[in-house]
C-alpha positions as CSV (number, residue, x, y, z in Angstrom):
1,X,0.0,0.0,0.0
2,X,1.3,3.4,-0.9
3,X,1.9,5.8,1.9
4,X,1.0,9.4,1.2
5,X,3.7,11.8,2.3
6,X,3.0,14.4,4.9
7,X,2.9,18.0,3.7
8,X,5.9,20.1,4.7
9,X,6.8,23.7,3.8
10,X,9.8,24.1,1.4
11,X,11.3,27.5,1.9
12,X,14.3,26.9,-0.5
13,X,14.9,29.7,-2.9
14,X,15.4,29.0,-6.7
15,X,19.1,29.8,-6.3
16,X,19.6,27.3,-3.5
17,X,17.7,24.7,-5.4
18,X,19.8,25.2,-8.5
19,X,23.0,25.1,-6.4
20,X,21.8,21.9,-4.8
21,X,21.4,20.2,-8.3
22,X,24.8,21.4,-9.4
23,X,26.4,19.5,-6.5
24,X,25.2,16.2,-8.0
25,X,27.4,14.8,-10.8
26,X,26.1,15.1,-14.3
27,X,25.4,11.8,-16.1
28,X,27.6,10.5,-18.9
29,X,26.8,11.8,-22.3
30,X,25.5,8.4,-23.5
31,X,22.6,8.7,-21.0
32,X,21.3,12.0,-22.3
33,X,18.7,10.6,-24.7
34,X,17.1,8.6,-22.0
35,X,17.0,11.5,-19.6
36,X,15.4,13.7,-22.3
37,X,12.7,11.1,-22.7
38,X,12.0,10.8,-19.0
39,X,11.7,14.6,-18.5
40,X,9.2,14.9,-21.3
41,X,7.1,12.0,-20.0
42,X,7.0,13.5,-16.5
43,X,5.8,16.8,-18.0
44,X,3.2,14.8,-20.0
45,X,1.9,13.3,-16.8
46,X,1.5,16.8,-15.2
47,X,-0.2,18.1,-18.4
48,X,-2.7,15.4,-18.6
49,X,-3.5,15.1,-14.8
50,X,-3.7,18.8,-14.0
51,X,-4.4,20.4,-17.4
52,X,-1.0,22.2,-17.3
53,X,0.0,23.9,-20.5
54,X,2.9,25.9,-21.9
55,X,1.6,29.1,-20.1
56,X,1.9,27.5,-16.7
57,X,5.3,26.1,-17.5
58,X,6.6,29.5,-18.6
59,X,5.1,31.2,-15.6
60,X,7.0,28.6,-13.4
61,X,10.2,29.5,-15.2
62,X,9.7,33.2,-14.4
63,X,9.0,32.4,-10.7
64,X,12.2,30.3,-10.6
65,X,14.3,32.9,-12.4
66,X,14.9,30.6,-15.3
67,X,13.7,32.9,-18.1
68,X,17.0,32.8,-19.8
69,X,16.7,29.0,-20.2
70,X,13.0,29.0,-21.2
71,X,12.1,32.4,-22.6
72,X,9.1,31.5,-24.7
73,X,6.8,28.8,-26.1
74,X,9.1,28.1,-29.0
75,X,12.0,27.4,-26.7
76,X,9.9,25.1,-24.5
77,X,8.7,23.2,-27.6
78,X,12.2,22.8,-28.9
79,X,13.3,21.5,-25.5
80,X,10.5,18.9,-25.4
81,X,11.2,18.0,-29.0
82,X,14.6,16.9,-27.9
83,X,12.9,13.7,-26.6
84,X,14.0,11.1,-29.2
85,X,10.6,9.3,-29.0
86,X,8.8,12.4,-30.3
87,X,7.3,12.4,-33.8
88,X,8.8,14.8,-36.4
89,X,12.2,16.3,-36.8
90,X,11.4,20.0,-36.8
91,X,12.9,22.0,-34.0
92,X,14.6,19.1,-32.4
93,X,17.8,20.1,-30.5
94,X,20.2,18.9,-28.0
95,X,19.3,19.4,-24.3
96,X,22.2,20.6,-22.2
97,X,22.7,20.0,-18.5
98,X,21.5,23.5,-17.5
99,X,18.3,23.1,-19.5
100,X,17.7,19.7,-17.9
101,X,18.1,21.2,-14.4
102,X,15.7,23.9,-15.4
103,X,13.1,21.4,-16.4
104,X,13.6,19.5,-13.2
105,X,13.0,22.6,-11.1
106,X,9.9,23.6,-13.2
107,X,8.4,20.1,-12.9
108,X,8.8,20.1,-9.1
109,X,7.4,23.6,-8.8
110,X,4.3,22.6,-10.8
111,X,4.0,19.3,-8.9
112,X,4.0,21.2,-5.6
113,X,1.4,23.6,-6.9
114,X,-0.8,20.6,-7.8
115,X,0.0,18.5,-4.8
116,X,-3.6,18.3,-3.5
117,X,-4.8,16.9,-6.8
118,X,-1.9,14.4,-7.0
119,X,-2.7,13.2,-3.5
120,X,-6.3,12.8,-4.3
121,X,-5.4,10.7,-7.4
122,X,-3.0,8.5,-5.3
123,X,-5.7,8.0,-2.6
124,X,-8.1,6.8,-5.4
125,X,-5.5,4.5,-6.7
126,X,-5.1,3.0,-3.3
127,X,-8.8,2.6,-2.9
128,X,-9.2,0.9,-6.2
129,X,-6.4,-1.5,-5.4
130,X,-7.9,-2.4,-2.0
131,X,-11.3,-3.0,-3.6
132,X,-9.6,-5.1,-6.4
133,X,-11.0,-2.7,-9.0
134,X,-9.3,-1.3,-12.1
135,X,-8.0,2.2,-11.7
136,X,-9.9,3.6,-14.7
137,X,-13.1,2.8,-12.9
138,X,-12.5,5.9,-10.7
139,X,-13.5,9.0,-12.7
140,X,-10.3,11.1,-12.0
141,X,-8.0,8.2,-12.7
142,X,-9.9,7.2,-15.8
143,X,-9.8,10.7,-17.2
144,X,-6.1,11.0,-16.5
145,X,-5.2,7.6,-18.0
146,X,-7.3,8.3,-21.2
147,X,-5.7,11.7,-21.6
148,X,-2.2,10.4,-21.1
149,X,-2.7,7.5,-23.5
150,X,-4.3,9.7,-26.2
151,X,-1.6,12.4,-25.9
152,X,1.2,9.9,-25.8
153,X,-0.1,8.2,-29.0
154,X,-0.5,11.5,-30.7
155,X,3.0,12.8,-29.9
156,X,5.3,9.8,-29.8
157,X,6.7,7.8,-32.7
158,X,5.0,4.7,-33.9
159,X,8.2,3.0,-34.9
160,X,7.6,0.6,-32.1
161,X,3.9,-0.1,-31.4
162,X,3.2,0.3,-27.7
163,X,0.0,-1.2,-26.3
164,X,-2.5,0.9,-24.4
165,X,-2.0,-1.3,-21.4
166,X,1.8,-0.5,-21.3
167,X,1.1,3.2,-21.7
168,X,-1.6,3.1,-18.9
169,X,0.9,1.4,-16.6
170,X,3.5,4.1,-17.4
171,X,0.9,6.8,-16.6
172,X,0.2,5.4,-13.2
173,X,3.9,4.9,-12.4
174,X,4.5,8.6,-13.3
175,X,1.5,9.6,-11.1
176,X,3.1,7.9,-8.1
177,X,6.5,9.6,-8.9
178,X,4.8,13.0,-9.1
179,X,3.8,12.7,-5.4
180,X,7.4,12.4,-4.4
181,X,8.5,15.2,-6.7
182,X,5.9,17.5,-5.2
183,X,7.4,17.4,-1.7
184,X,10.5,18.9,0.0
185,X,13.7,17.7,-1.8
186,X,11.6,16.7,-4.9
187,X,14.2,18.3,-7.2
188,X,16.9,16.0,-5.9
189,X,14.7,12.9,-6.1
190,X,13.8,13.7,-9.7
191,X,17.3,14.4,-10.8
192,X,18.7,11.3,-9.1
193,X,15.9,9.1,-10.5
194,X,16.6,10.5,-14.0
195,X,20.2,9.5,-13.7
196,X,19.3,6.0,-12.4
197,X,16.5,5.3,-14.9
198,X,18.4,6.6,-17.9
199,X,20.7,3.5,-17.5
200,X,17.8,1.1,-17.5
201,X,15.3,2.8,-19.9
């Protein structure tokens, strides 16, 4: 059974959060494609659960003093297009380490803002598991899973056909991850998990 984390205030400033991430060693270059994919998928989970769009992401960048890394929608789109699973070639670019750290901070900021919704979804997931029912039978989870699957299929390449069941499982895994990214130290958890998963993806 999942345990919902207790809420705690996080008074860290954007500068201290950035400094904290720079203390963690950067991953080897060979892992970057996998990290780019993971970052984009976590953003996709936030988008489809909380209805977050580019405006909210850019607003978070402003709050975190990351405007130079993410000045407008075009820059955001290009960063997300660096995910090698994305369809199309237009605008695809390399993602450098500072841009990756920026996305980590933005993700955790938005997850914290939507922590109540994330907790509610996790509570429902626990209830469905205890009742031996499928997650999609709960309205909130069903809407999230459908939105995630549909958006994933629209945006990601079809070179390798991925089943809806696999995508649904990914959506729920990312939902659980978001709970931990929404709490104190979430930026470190996300960064370290990116490095760890990039070797296994």
